[in-house]
N, C-alpha and C positions, 0 to 999 in steps of 0.2 A: 598336259601329263608331265611333271617336274622329276628332277633325281638329285640327288646327292651321292658326288661323286669321290674319289679320290684317286689322283696321279701320284706317281713316281715319278724323283730325278733322273733323269741316264746320268748329268753330273755326279751324283753323291750320294742318290739312295732314296734320300728325304721325300716327304708326302705331304702332299696338299691337301686337302679337302675343302669342298665347295659346292653349291647346288644350283641348278642351276633349268630352265626350260625349255634352253637348246644346247644340248653338248656338243654337238658338233661344232661349232660358232665357239662356244667357251673354251676347247681343248686346245682351236687354233688361234684363240688372243692368246693363251697360256704360251704358245709353240713360236709365237709370232716378236714378244715383248713386249705386249699392249696390257699385260697386268705386271703393277707396279709389287707385288711382292713374289709373283713367282719367274718373271724375268731374268734375274742372277743363274739361277737354276737350270733350266731349259737345257735340251730339248724335256716332256714332260709325256709318260702313258700314263695310261685308262690300266689302273689296275681293279676297281672295285664300282659296283652303282647299286643303287635303290631307290627304287619307281614310287612318286607319291601322288593321291591325287590333287593333294595344294601347295603352296608355294610354303604357306606356314608349313604344315607337313618337314615338306624338306629342308629347311630352314632352321626348325628344329630340333631335324634330327642331325645336319651338319655340329650346331653347334654343342653337340650332344657327344658329337665323339671329336672334336674341339676339347673340350673340357677331357677330358679321359687324359691330354696331353703326353701321352703314352706313344711310344715306338712300339712296345710291344703290346701290346692293345690292340693297335691299328692290324698288325699284322697276327693277331689270332683271329681278328674279323675279317681275314683274307683268308684264312685255314679254314676256319668253325663257322664262315654267315656269322650270321649281323648278330651283335650284341646288342639285351632288348633289360 
């Protein structure tokens, strides 16, 4: 199982979108500064997940969500469920 996830920075409220097979380990890396793009805004909390059967499906969804480039779109997803 592969997961597309959204984290929120407790420092400034910004969002990070990613995908992984090991969500617990990935969040740990974000919160210990081992991820280049998230280390300055830690700590991070998990706010959303979607499960997929393959890594390519999870990455495709990650890229789509990142392409929205909108905090409003992410917040609608968090409130209303998946954007199709």
